Backbone as ProteinMPNN parsed JSONL, in Angstrom:
{"seq_chain_A": "MKPVLIVVASALLLSGCSSAPAPIDVTGSLTLTSAAALKFDGSQECTASSGYDDIATGGQVVVSDDAGKTIGLGTLTAGTLTPIDDLNWSCVFSFSVPKIPAGGSFYKVAIGHRDGVQFKESNLRDGVALTLG", "coords_chain_A": {"N_chain_A": [[71.228, 179.532, -23.488], [72.884, 178.666, -21.415], [72.756, 175.738, -21.425], [74.359, 175.099, -23.636], [76.89, 175.904, -22.816], [77.331, 174.106, -20.722], [77.467, 171.679, -22.108], [79.732, 172.159, -23.7], [81.659, 172.541, -21.676], [81.591, 169.995, -20.479], [82.553, 168.426, -22.591], [85.149, 169.421, -22.812], [86.204, 168.623, -20.327], [86.081, 165.813, -20.569], [87.828, 165.39, -22.724], [90.196, 166.026, -21.575], [90.783, 163.931, -19.905], [92.981, 161.334, -19.05], [94.117, 158.585, -21.02], [94.391, 154.961, -20.864], [97.545, 153.696, -19.657], [100.309, 153.343, -21.916], [100.996, 150.18, -23.43], [103.595, 147.864, -22.445], [106.523, 147.019, -24.1], [108.411, 144.484, -23.543], [111.821, 143.932, -23.436], [114.792, 141.979, -23.278], [117.541, 140.112, -21.798], [119.114, 136.96, -21.189], [121.814, 135.835, -19.514], [123.963, 133.214, -19.555], [126.302, 131.962, -17.468], [127.79, 129.803, -16.563], [130.506, 127.886, -17.257], [130.583, 125.12, -17.58], [128.123, 124.647, -18.587], [128.0, 125.525, -21.159], [127.931, 125.109, -24.679], [129.554, 125.221, -27.763], [130.264, 125.617, -31.254], [132.508, 126.686, -32.427], [131.647, 128.841, -33.825], [129.967, 132.005, -33.383], [127.634, 131.343, -32.189], [125.981, 129.793, -29.451], [124.965, 127.212, -27.147], [123.078, 125.838, -24.398], [123.759, 123.376, -21.872], [124.027, 120.536, -19.649], [122.024, 120.447, -17.429], [120.775, 122.794, -18.025], [118.968, 122.629, -20.041], [116.506, 123.723, -20.675], [117.042, 126.243, -21.437], [117.276, 127.56, -24.361], [117.294, 128.153, -27.932], [114.215, 129.426, -28.888], [113.116, 128.826, -26.446], [110.696, 129.204, -23.84], [109.493, 132.329, -22.639], [107.867, 133.808, -20.009], [105.685, 136.301, -18.928], [104.133, 137.431, -16.065], [101.445, 138.838, -14.092], [100.897, 140.637, -10.943], [99.082, 138.988, -9.71], [99.739, 136.532, -10.551], [98.828, 135.75, -13.004], [99.297, 134.83, -16.367], [100.383, 137.173, -18.673], [101.752, 137.676, -20.947], [103.751, 136.259, -23.572], [106.877, 135.108, -24.828], [109.841, 134.246, -26.727], [113.147, 132.808, -26.507], [115.979, 133.975, -28.316], [118.575, 132.7, -30.511], [121.533, 131.73, -28.768], [124.341, 133.841, -28.1], [127.794, 133.738, -28.164], [129.794, 135.309, -25.818], [132.535, 137.19, -24.65], [133.665, 137.188, -21.267], [136.002, 137.734, -19.923], [139.531, 137.372, -20.622], [139.718, 134.587, -20.404], [137.234, 133.478, -19.886], [133.85, 132.789, -20.889], [130.502, 133.669, -21.819], [127.071, 132.836, -22.548], [124.69, 134.5, -24.279], [121.293, 135.033, -24.432], [118.659, 136.582, -26.103], [115.431, 138.194, -25.724], [111.988, 139.105, -26.373], [108.894, 140.411, -25.315], [105.981, 141.441, -26.361], [103.581, 144.138, -25.851], [102.658, 144.175, -23.076], [100.306, 144.685, -20.545], [100.196, 147.826, -18.943], [100.556, 149.39, -15.655], [100.568, 147.669, -13.478], [101.333, 146.402, -10.131], [103.652, 144.879, -9.746], [105.672, 142.778, -11.849], [106.367, 139.498, -13.104], [109.042, 137.783, -14.574], [109.701, 134.847, -16.179], [111.74, 132.173, -17.277], [111.897, 129.271, -19.213], [111.753, 126.393, -17.148], [112.305, 127.674, -14.829], [112.111, 129.533, -11.724], [110.473, 132.684, -11.615], [111.587, 136.145, -11.836], [110.939, 139.1, -10.08], [109.837, 142.335, -11.14], [109.557, 145.908, -11.14], [107.346, 148.108, -12.93], [108.788, 150.216, -14.171], [111.336, 149.09, -14.395], [110.838, 147.049, -16.219], [110.283, 148.574, -18.479], [112.779, 149.688, -18.924], [114.288, 147.536, -19.721], [115.183, 144.128, -19.284], [117.609, 142.316, -17.555], [118.871, 139.25, -17.016], [120.718, 136.779, -15.168], [122.213, 133.593, -15.123], [123.701, 130.785, -13.625]], "CA_chain_A": [[72.656, 179.71, -23.613], [73.564, 177.862, -20.41], [72.934, 174.343, -21.819], [75.481, 174.992, -24.566], [78.113, 176.01, -22.015], [77.486, 172.855, -19.982], [77.916, 170.676, -23.075], [81.116, 172.485, -24.054], [82.486, 172.273, -20.502], [81.68, 168.535, -20.339], [83.426, 167.934, -23.658], [86.518, 169.789, -22.451], [86.615, 167.764, -19.223], [86.305, 164.46, -21.074], [89.003, 165.355, -23.589], [91.369, 166.164, -20.719], [91.014, 162.697, -19.164], [94.05, 160.536, -19.643], [93.745, 157.237, -21.423], [95.171, 153.919, -20.193], [98.973, 153.795, -19.977], [100.752, 152.577, -23.088], [101.512, 148.849, -23.082], [105.042, 147.736, -22.318], [107.198, 146.036, -24.94], [109.523, 144.028, -22.714], [112.989, 143.351, -24.089], [115.753, 141.593, -22.262], [118.537, 139.085, -22.092], [119.488, 135.991, -20.174], [123.221, 135.498, -19.679], [124.349, 131.954, -18.926], [127.727, 132.158, -17.181], [128.449, 128.564, -16.146], [131.304, 127.322, -18.349], [130.212, 123.717, -17.749], [126.819, 124.582, -19.241], [128.078, 126.107, -22.493], [128.399, 124.343, -25.828], [129.646, 126.022, -28.978], [130.891, 124.877, -32.346], [133.531, 127.518, -33.058], [131.028, 130.065, -34.335], [129.531, 132.893, -32.3], [126.407, 130.823, -31.606], [126.217, 128.852, -28.355], [123.781, 126.59, -26.572], [123.229, 125.441, -23.004], [123.676, 121.942, -21.59], [124.299, 120.229, -18.238], [121.001, 120.928, -16.509], [120.206, 124.055, -18.509], [118.362, 122.268, -21.32], [115.344, 124.575, -20.936], [117.558, 127.509, -21.956], [117.619, 127.224, -25.744], [116.581, 128.898, -28.968], [112.785, 129.131, -28.853], [112.665, 128.583, -25.073], [109.585, 130.074, -23.482], [109.595, 133.432, -21.682], [106.515, 134.103, -19.528], [105.511, 137.467, -18.063], [102.877, 137.341, -15.328], [101.137, 140.015, -13.279], [101.034, 140.459, -9.499], [98.174, 137.915, -9.284], [100.258, 135.283, -11.089], [98.198, 135.463, -14.295], [100.154, 135.04, -17.533], [99.904, 138.308, -19.472], [102.538, 137.78, -22.168], [104.666, 135.169, -23.887], [107.909, 135.361, -25.826], [110.795, 133.15, -26.866], [114.564, 133.143, -26.538], [116.678, 133.894, -29.592], [119.787, 131.877, -30.448], [122.541, 132.252, -27.854], [125.536, 134.427, -28.693], [128.985, 133.591, -27.334], [130.256, 136.641, -25.444], [133.628, 137.089, -23.676], [133.587, 137.84, -19.958], [137.377, 138.208, -19.81], [140.402, 136.636, -21.549], [139.609, 133.145, -20.254], [135.861, 133.04, -19.602], [132.835, 133.161, -21.859], [129.107, 133.471, -21.448], [126.153, 132.659, -23.668], [123.638, 135.493, -24.066], [120.052, 134.823, -25.174], [117.779, 137.753, -26.049], [114.0, 137.917, -25.841], [111.048, 140.228, -26.315], [107.504, 140.058, -25.033], [105.289, 142.701, -26.679], [102.231, 144.547, -25.429], [102.307, 143.822, -21.701], [99.481, 145.762, -19.977], [100.865, 148.664, -17.947], [99.785, 149.755, -14.478], [100.608, 146.655, -12.428], [102.209, 146.632, -8.969], [104.911, 144.282, -10.166], [105.57, 141.773, -12.902], [107.338, 138.423, -12.96], [109.558, 137.248, -15.824], [110.207, 133.489, -15.966], [112.269, 131.548, -18.486], [111.956, 127.816, -19.087], [111.085, 125.896, -15.934], [112.903, 128.413, -13.708], [111.279, 130.504, -11.015], [110.586, 134.011, -12.194], [112.168, 137.262, -11.103], [109.979, 140.195, -10.043], [110.287, 143.648, -11.575], [108.612, 147.019, -11.194], [107.05, 148.507, -14.306], [109.879, 151.031, -14.719], [112.416, 148.18, -14.759], [110.448, 146.386, -17.47], [110.42, 149.55, -19.579], [114.213, 149.92, -19.16], [114.904, 146.32, -20.231], [115.432, 143.136, -18.251], [118.869, 141.569, -17.705], [118.909, 138.125, -16.079], [121.946, 135.982, -15.217], [122.032, 132.246, -14.605], [124.93, 129.974, -13.686]], "C_chain_A": [[73.414, 178.848, -22.604], [73.732, 176.405, -20.819], [74.116, 174.148, -22.763], [76.789, 175.033, -23.799], [78.372, 174.724, -21.239], [78.0, 171.762, -20.91], [79.37, 170.911, -23.442], [82.051, 172.181, -22.886], [82.655, 170.774, -20.29], [82.616, 167.95, -21.383], [84.881, 168.248, -23.335], [87.041, 168.911, -21.315], [86.932, 166.353, -19.706], [87.546, 164.379, -21.944], [90.283, 165.471, -22.774], [91.684, 164.915, -19.916], [92.104, 161.887, -19.847], [93.536, 159.149, -20.0], [94.62, 156.247, -20.649], [96.641, 154.062, -20.577], [99.326, 152.911, -21.171], [101.274, 151.214, -22.65], [103.042, 148.837, -23.106], [105.535, 146.672, -23.297], [108.466, 145.632, -24.197], [110.61, 143.44, -23.605], [113.98, 142.978, -23.003], [116.727, 140.546, -22.746], [118.696, 138.167, -20.89], [120.927, 135.602, -20.474], [123.521, 134.254, -18.877], [125.863, 132.002, -18.734], [128.476, 130.89, -16.809], [129.182, 127.933, -17.323], [130.925, 125.863, -18.618], [128.907, 123.574, -18.522], [126.846, 125.09, -20.672], [128.563, 125.097, -23.523], [128.474, 125.3, -27.009], [130.492, 125.282, -29.99], [131.98, 125.676, -33.06], [132.964, 128.776, -33.689], [130.663, 130.941, -33.141], [128.261, 132.395, -31.629], [126.743, 129.784, -30.541], [124.886, 128.293, -27.871], [124.096, 126.198, -25.133], [123.13, 123.927, -22.892], [123.778, 121.749, -20.085], [123.283, 120.827, -17.267], [120.366, 122.241, -16.903], [119.491, 123.828, -19.837], [117.128, 123.097, -21.663], [115.754, 125.945, -21.467], [118.087, 127.23, -23.358], [116.862, 128.14, -26.699], [115.117, 128.466, -28.971], [112.242, 128.827, -27.468], [111.643, 129.622, -24.648], [109.951, 131.106, -22.42], [108.165, 133.814, -21.313], [106.558, 135.344, -18.647], [104.149, 137.322, -17.403], [102.692, 138.592, -14.475], [101.249, 139.678, -11.792], [100.083, 139.41, -8.931], [98.635, 136.547, -9.799], [99.659, 134.889, -12.427], [99.184, 135.755, -15.429], [99.561, 136.148, -18.392], [100.721, 138.5, -20.746], [103.497, 136.619, -22.318], [105.663, 135.619, -24.945], [108.815, 134.15, -25.91], [112.222, 133.679, -26.873], [115.086, 133.058, -27.964], [117.87, 132.948, -29.432], [120.797, 132.545, -29.516], [123.759, 132.761, -28.611], [126.685, 134.314, -27.708], [129.595, 134.969, -27.092], [131.383, 136.516, -24.426], [133.317, 137.83, -22.377], [134.939, 138.486, -19.669], [138.214, 137.354, -20.763], [140.202, 135.122, -21.512], [138.182, 132.619, -20.14], [134.869, 133.616, -20.605], [131.452, 132.98, -21.264], [128.292, 133.281, -22.716], [124.951, 133.559, -23.392], [122.468, 135.221, -25.019], [119.199, 136.073, -25.021], [116.328, 137.312, -26.149], [113.216, 139.216, -25.887], [109.656, 139.662, -26.085], [106.7, 141.344, -25.24], [103.959, 142.868, -25.962], [101.789, 144.013, -24.063], [101.462, 144.968, -21.126], [100.23, 146.519, -18.872], [99.969, 148.858, -16.727], [99.791, 148.736, -13.36], [101.538, 147.036, -11.283], [103.607, 146.105, -9.24], [104.621, 143.221, -11.199], [106.634, 140.718, -12.643], [107.726, 137.935, -14.347], [110.189, 135.898, -15.507], [110.638, 132.905, -17.302], [112.403, 130.048, -18.247], [111.189, 127.36, -17.861], [111.595, 126.586, -14.672], [111.869, 129.29, -13.012], [111.495, 131.876, -11.642], [111.246, 135.012, -11.262], [111.184, 138.421, -11.202], [110.624, 141.519, -10.43], [109.171, 144.658, -11.405], [108.418, 147.388, -12.656], [108.198, 149.304, -14.926], [111.064, 150.163, -15.135], [112.095, 147.434, -16.056], [110.652, 147.316, -18.657], [111.883, 149.791, -19.923], [114.914, 148.719, -19.77], [115.326, 145.427, -19.086], [116.746, 142.419, -18.549], [118.929, 140.509, -16.605], [120.222, 137.37, -16.261], [121.679, 134.658, -14.549], [123.364, 131.517, -14.696], [125.98, 130.335, -12.758]], "O_chain_A": [[74.492, 178.346, -22.922], [74.806, 175.856, -20.572], [74.801, 173.128, -22.689], [77.706, 174.271, -24.104], [79.521, 174.301, -21.113], [78.885, 170.996, -20.528], [80.158, 169.967, -23.491], [83.127, 171.619, -23.09], [83.75, 170.322, -19.956], [83.401, 167.055, -21.069], [85.756, 167.413, -23.566], [88.201, 168.5, -21.339], [87.935, 165.765, -19.301], [88.256, 163.374, -21.897], [91.347, 165.058, -23.235], [92.748, 164.836, -19.302], [92.137, 161.775, -21.073], [92.631, 158.619, -19.355], [95.485, 156.651, -19.872], [96.956, 154.496, -21.685], [98.712, 151.868, -21.395], [101.925, 151.105, -21.611], [103.68, 149.697, -23.714], [105.02, 145.554, -23.316], [109.467, 146.347, -24.22], [110.348, 142.56, -24.425], [114.005, 143.59, -21.935], [116.742, 140.152, -23.912], [118.448, 138.548, -19.745], [121.229, 135.101, -21.557], [123.352, 134.238, -17.658], [126.617, 132.073, -19.704], [129.705, 130.91, -16.748], [128.55, 127.491, -18.283], [130.946, 125.422, -19.767], [128.614, 122.504, -19.055], [125.812, 125.088, -21.34], [129.49, 124.328, -23.268], [127.561, 126.096, -27.229], [131.32, 124.44, -29.643], [132.329, 125.356, -34.196], [133.715, 129.682, -34.049], [131.025, 130.629, -32.006], [127.843, 132.949, -30.613], [127.672, 128.993, -30.705], [123.822, 128.843, -28.156], [125.253, 126.228, -24.712], [122.493, 123.275, -23.719], [123.63, 122.708, -19.328], [123.64, 121.616, -16.392], [119.503, 122.751, -16.188], [119.416, 124.735, -20.666], [116.742, 123.165, -22.83], [114.903, 126.722, -21.899], [119.199, 126.73, -23.527], [115.908, 128.813, -26.31], [114.817, 127.274, -29.049], [111.044, 128.593, -27.313], [111.719, 130.783, -25.05], [110.626, 130.8, -21.438], [107.348, 134.108, -22.186], [107.372, 135.43, -17.728], [103.138, 137.117, -18.076], [103.648, 139.308, -14.176], [101.646, 138.572, -11.426], [100.252, 138.982, -7.79], [98.003, 135.528, -9.52], [99.949, 133.807, -12.937], [99.827, 136.804, -15.445], [98.398, 136.085, -18.792], [100.42, 139.389, -21.542], [103.992, 136.066, -21.336], [105.338, 136.403, -25.836], [108.582, 133.143, -25.241], [112.471, 134.839, -27.2], [114.687, 132.18, -28.729], [118.134, 132.455, -28.335], [120.903, 133.77, -29.479], [124.159, 132.192, -29.626], [126.573, 134.738, -26.558], [129.878, 135.706, -28.037], [131.225, 135.812, -23.429], [132.782, 138.938, -22.384], [135.012, 139.633, -19.229], [137.656, 136.679, -21.628], [140.491, 134.442, -22.497], [137.958, 131.418, -20.286], [135.012, 134.736, -21.096], [131.267, 132.22, -20.314], [128.771, 133.537, -23.821], [124.271, 133.394, -22.379], [122.632, 135.185, -26.239], [119.035, 136.572, -23.907], [116.029, 136.204, -26.596], [113.705, 140.277, -25.499], [109.297, 138.597, -26.586], [106.732, 142.237, -24.394], [103.316, 141.908, -25.536], [100.693, 143.472, -23.917], [101.875, 146.124, -21.217], [100.822, 145.909, -17.981], [98.781, 148.536, -16.756], [99.079, 148.917, -12.372], [102.419, 147.883, -11.439], [104.606, 146.782, -9.001], [103.475, 142.817, -11.398], [107.67, 141.0, -12.04], [106.866, 137.699, -15.195], [111.093, 135.805, -14.677], [109.988, 133.114, -18.326], [112.943, 129.608, -17.232], [110.109, 127.871, -17.566], [111.335, 126.118, -13.563], [110.891, 129.729, -13.616], [112.58, 132.179, -12.139], [111.435, 134.76, -10.072], [110.654, 138.699, -12.278], [111.779, 141.793, -10.103], [107.992, 144.323, -11.509], [109.225, 147.026, -13.512], [108.542, 149.086, -16.088], [111.73, 150.466, -16.125], [112.975, 147.217, -16.889], [111.133, 146.898, -19.711], [112.208, 150.068, -21.078], [116.023, 148.854, -20.286], [115.773, 145.905, -18.044], [116.968, 141.968, -19.673], [119.026, 140.83, -15.421], [120.774, 137.322, -17.361], [120.997, 134.598, -13.526], [124.07, 131.61, -15.7], [127.037, 129.705, -12.747]]}, "name": "protein", "num_of_chains": 1, "seq": "MKPVLIVVASALLLSGCSSAPAPIDVTGSLTLTSAAALKFDGSQECTASSGYDDIATGGQVVVSDDAGKTIGLGTLTAGTLTPIDDLNWSCVFSFSVPKIPAGGSFYKVAIGHRDGVQFKESNLRDGVALTLG"}
C-alpha cells in the first residue's frame, strides 16, 4: 500500500510545479518628433528624412537579452502623422515582436542603427513607447 501512496504523492508534487513563464509579445511605438525629419504627402502617412533614414516602413526592430543576444525581430509599420499641438506634428511608427522568452533580468529594444533602450520584463509586457528627435 505504501508504494502506491508514494507514486500518488510524487504525481501531485510534479503537477503542482509551475511551467516556464509565458513568452512576451512585445508591442510598441516609436514617435519621431523632429519637424525637420518629417515628410508627408497630405495624407495621414508620414516618413522620416534628414538623418533618420533608418526609421521607415519595414525598418528593423531588434530585442536582445541581458547578454546582448538577439532573441526577437520585428519591423516598423508605416508612420502615421499625429498632432502634438496646433502647430506641431509627429510621425508614429508601430511595431510588434512576438514570443520573446520571459524571465530575463532586462531586455534591450533597438530600432534601425540606433542604440537600444533597456526595459524590465514588466515594461515590455505593458508596451514600449520610444521617442526620437
